[in-house]
N, C-alpha and C positions, 0 to 999 in steps of 0.2 A: 230635097235634094237624091234626085234617083239617080244611081249607078248603074249605066247597064253593063252587058258583057263582054263591049269592047273597051272600054272605061277603065273595068277591075282588073282585064288582061293585058290593058297599058301599064297600070301601077302598081302589076307585081311585076314585067318585064323591068320596068323600072328601078323596082325595089333588088331584082335580082341581079341585076346590071353594076347598083352602087356597092352592094353589099358579098356580091358571089354566095359561089354554096355549099361554102365549108360555115361561113358566117352563118347563115342562115339557118344551116343543120342544128349546129351550136346553140344559135340562140330558142329554135322548135325544142330542144331537150334541154334548155334549163329550164324553159315556157311549163312546159312539160312535167319538168320534177317539181315547181312553185307551184300548179295543182294541185297536182297529187300532193303536198307539201300539205296547202290552203284545206282540200277537202278535210284530210288526215286531223287539223288543225278545229273541223269545224264540229268531227263525231264527237272531238275530247279526249284521240289516242294521241297517245302521244310516240314518238319515231322509235323506240325498241320494241312496244306492244306487239306486234305481231312474233319478230324472234326471241323473245322472251318471255310467251307467252304460258302460264304455269309453274314458272318459277317464283320463289319468294326473293325477298331483298333479303330475307338473314343467310343464306346458303349463297350468297353472289360475296360477300365479303371479301377478296383480296390476301387480308393479315390473320395468321395465326392471333388465335385469342391470349392473351397476356397470362405468363402465371402468379 
Protein backbone atom coordinates (compact mmCIF):
# COMPACT_ATOMS: atom_id res chain seq x y z
CA UNK A 1 0.00 0.00 0.00
CA UNK A 2 1.77 3.13 -1.22
CA UNK A 3 0.84 6.57 0.01
CA UNK A 4 1.47 9.60 -2.16
CA UNK A 5 2.22 13.07 -0.86
CA UNK A 6 -1.42 14.16 -1.18
CA UNK A 7 -2.66 11.25 0.92
CA UNK A 8 -0.06 11.92 3.62
CA UNK A 9 -0.97 15.62 3.71
CA UNK A 10 -4.65 14.76 3.98
CA UNK A 11 -3.97 12.39 6.89
CA UNK A 12 -1.81 15.03 8.60
CA UNK A 13 -4.57 17.64 8.18
CA UNK A 14 -7.19 15.30 9.67
CA UNK A 15 -4.95 14.48 12.64
CA UNK A 16 -4.25 18.20 13.17
CA UNK A 17 -7.96 19.03 13.09
CA UNK A 18 -8.85 16.20 15.48
CA UNK A 19 -6.21 16.84 18.13
CA UNK A 20 -5.24 20.50 17.77
CA UNK A 21 -1.82 22.08 17.90
CA UNK A 22 -1.36 22.09 21.71
CA UNK A 23 -2.15 18.41 22.04
CA UNK A 24 0.15 17.50 19.14
CA UNK A 25 2.97 19.65 20.54
CA UNK A 26 2.67 17.90 23.90
CA UNK A 27 2.55 14.53 22.20
CA UNK A 28 5.69 15.36 20.23
CA UNK A 29 7.52 16.40 23.39
CA UNK A 30 6.46 13.24 25.19
CA UNK A 31 7.57 11.12 22.24
CA UNK A 32 10.96 12.85 22.17
CA UNK A 33 11.45 12.29 25.89
CA UNK A 34 10.47 8.64 25.56
CA UNK A 35 12.93 8.11 22.69
CA UNK A 36 15.72 9.82 24.64
CA UNK A 37 15.05 7.64 27.69
CA UNK A 38 14.92 4.52 25.50
CA UNK A 39 18.28 5.32 23.90
CA UNK A 40 19.79 6.02 27.32
CA UNK A 41 18.48 2.68 28.60
CA UNK A 42 19.90 0.86 25.59
CA UNK A 43 23.32 2.33 26.35
CA UNK A 44 22.98 1.14 29.95
CA UNK A 45 23.08 4.59 31.50
CA UNK A 46 20.96 5.60 34.43
CA UNK A 47 18.90 8.78 34.45
CA UNK A 48 21.20 10.68 36.86
CA UNK A 49 24.53 9.55 35.33
CA UNK A 50 25.02 12.72 33.31
CA UNK A 51 24.47 15.08 36.24
CA UNK A 52 26.29 13.04 38.90
CA UNK A 53 29.30 12.08 36.80
CA UNK A 54 32.42 11.78 38.95
CA UNK A 55 30.55 11.64 42.25
CA UNK A 56 30.70 8.59 44.44
CA UNK A 57 27.69 7.27 46.34
CA UNK A 58 29.60 7.36 49.64
CA UNK A 59 29.61 11.17 49.69
CA UNK A 60 25.97 11.63 48.75
CA UNK A 61 24.55 10.30 52.05
CA UNK A 62 22.17 13.02 53.36
CA UNK A 63 22.23 11.73 56.96
CA UNK A 64 25.23 12.37 59.23
CA UNK A 65 26.96 9.30 60.64
CA UNK A 66 25.57 8.04 63.94
CA UNK A 67 27.78 8.42 66.98
